[in-house]
N, C-alpha and C positions, 0 to 999 in steps of 0.2 A: 480591521484590515480586510480589504476586498479579497475575494477568493480568485486570485490570478490563475490558479490551476484550472478552475472551472472556465474562466475566460478562454484559455488556450484550447481546452477541449471543445467548447462551443464553437470556436473559430476553426476547428479541424486541424490545428497545428500539432506537430509532434511534441512530446514531452520527455524530459530527462529528470529522473529522481536519483536519490541515493539512500542507503539504509543507515539508520542510527540504532545501535543496540545499547550504547551507554546511555544512562539516564542523566548525564551531566548537561545542563542547559548550554554550556559553552559550545557544545558540538553543533547544534543547529545554527547557532549564531555564526560560528566559523564557516559553516557550509554556505550560509546565506551571503556572507561577506565575499565569497568568491565571485558571486554574480553570474554563475553559469548554470545553476540548477533551478528547475521550475518548482521543485518541492523536495522535501525529505520525508522518508517513511520511518517513524519510530516503531521499530519492530518489538512491540511490548510483549509479544508472545515469547520472546527469548530474553526478556529483561525483567527488571523490577520496576514497579510503578505504584504511585499512590496519587490521591487527588491533588495535593499541593504540587507534586512534581509535574503533573500534566499542565498545570497553570504556568509553572516556570518554563517548561519546554516551549509552550505555545508563545509566551511573551518573548522568549529568546529568539524564536523563529521570526517573530514580527520585527524585532530589532534588525534582523538581517534581510527583511522583506522576503522571507522564505515561508510559504505555506507548509504546514505539516499535516501528514495523514498518519493514522495509527493502524498497526496490524495487531489484531486481538486474538487471544486464545478463545476457543469456542465457548468454554464455560464462562458464564456471567458476562457474555459479550454485550447483551443489551444494556446493562448498567454502565459498563465501561465505555461503550460507544456514545451513550448520552453524556457521560461525564466528560469525554474528550470534546464533544461538540460544545459543551458549556465552557470548557477551558479555552477554546479558540482554535482547535484543530479544524482543518478544512476538508477532511475526508477520512474514510475508513476502509480497510481491507479486511473482509471477513474470511475466516479460514474454515477448512474442513467441510465444505459444501458437499453433500451426498445426494440430495434429492431436490426437486423443485420446491418442496415445502420449506427447505432450509433457506432458499432464496427469499421466499415470501416472509419468513420470520425476520431475516436480516433487514429487509425493506421496512417492515412494520416498526422496528425499534428505532429507526432514524427518520422516518418520514413524518411530516407534520400531521397532527391530528385535525385534519380538515376534511370536508366532504369529498374533495377531489383526490386527495392523496391517501386518505384512509390509513394513516399511520398512528403511532402511539406517542409521538413527541409533542407535548403541550408547551405552554409558555413557562420557561424556566429562566429566571433573571440571573444569568451567569454572565460571562464576559461578552457575548454578543449583544447583551442588553444591560451592560454594567452601570451605565450612567443615566439611564432613563427607562421609562415603561413604554418605549416605542415598539409596539407589537408589529407594526407594518415592516419596519427595518429588520426586526427579529425574524419575521417570516421569510423575507428575502434571503437572509443569511442561511436559514435552514434549507431552503430550496436550492442553494448553491452548493450544498455539501456533495462531495464526490463519493460515489458508491462503487466499490470494487469487490470482486469475489475470487477466491482461490478455487481452481479446478485441480485437485490433487489426489482424489480417491478413485480407485478402480471402478467403484459403483457409479461415481459421477461421470466418468468417461463412458461407461455403458449406457447411461441415460442422458447423454450430452445434449441431444436435440430438445428434449423436454425441459431441461434446465435452462438452456439458452433461450428458448421460446419465452419462458416466464421471465428470464433476466431482461430480455428486450422489453417486455410488457411493463416490468417494474423499473425501467430506466436505469439498469446497471450500466455504469460507464466503462468498466474494464474487467476483463478476466486476467488472472495471473496463473500460469501453469506452474505446478509444483512437482517436479520429478522425484524429489526425495521421498515425499509422502506417498506418491503413486507407487513406487517400487515397494515401499514399506507396507502399504496396504495389500500388496500381493504376496507378502511374506518374503520379498526379495530386496532387502535393503541395499544390496550392491548394484542393483539395476540402474541406479541414477547415473552412474559413470560408464555405461556401456552403450553401444550403438542400438541396442534393443529399445531404448527409450525414445529414439528419434521419431518413429512413426506416430507415436501417441502425441508427442509434442506438436508435430506438424498438423495432426488432426484437430487439436484444440485451437491452434491458430487459424486454420482454414474454417472451422465451424464458427468461431467467434466472428470472423469477418463476414461470413454468410449471414449471420443474424444481426449484424450492425453493432456488435459490442466489441470495442477496441481491445485487442490482445496486448497485454504488457509482458515483456520478457525481462528476466533478471540476468545480468551478466557481470563478470568480474573484470574484464578488460575491454577496451575500445574495439580491438580487432575482432571480437566475437559478435559484433553487431551486424556486420554486412550480410551474412547469410539470412538473418531474420528480416532485414530490410527487404531483401529479395523476395521474401514470402509475404510482404505487405505490412510488416510490423513497423510502427513508428513511435512506439512508447517503450521506454527502457528505464530500468532502475539498476544503476551500476555501482558496485562496490559496497562493502560493509565496513563500518568504522573499526570494529574490533579486529577484523582480518587485516585491514590496511595498517593499523597500528602494529600488529604482531609482525607483519612482513617487513615493515620499515625498521622496527627494532632489530629483527633478525639480520637484515641486510647491513645495517650500520655496525652491529656488534660483531658479526662474522668478518666484515671487511677490516675493521680495526684489529680484531684478534689476530687475523692473518699477518698483520704488519708487526705486531709487538711480540708475538710468541717466540721469535728467534732472537730477540734482543738480549 
């Protein structure tokens, strides 16, 4: 399956994704069947995963012409990033970036082991090379992989110029601001939902644009996008399957309960 997300990025087009936290392969297939999303992010950091399941998720996404990226927990990220690549995922979002060396480590675990890329990813005959030993096509697939990083720690914000300078050099495609972890890293978990977070968010967007790394923003509703568009953002990831399902169940149940309780 061609990496259509990479194509949109290379053409400078805006992108729309959504979050998958359930590990049921039906979910990415359903999302793909809507025909309106450029990709879905399997937020594995918040879910359960194993090697077989990654294959099933990637195949389901392919059934719906939907590229998948994976968001990983920092522990064992190299193993799972390479496993997701082999399963057919088209990108990765690395979490908990604190220093420029973290960016370098993330790059090295997904970049091809070639003289120009200097990564650690060799030839692994998984789904991108399932039916043949065509190393040329395999190499093209590796180089199309989308590379995203979270900026979500206070120490990362303090060192944002050095991090983004290396991110640009290592061809990071996108940053993702993380307000929850930012407040948490300051010992203020409640900060996420206060106006105090806004200057830091705007700083990450501004700095990302300055360094030529596209800032992606997560939102829950369409109406939240416009202020970010005004700041230059054109990449969004909207909605989380778990929260969408909960809200829908609550709306349906509360609505019907209100009708029948007085019967």
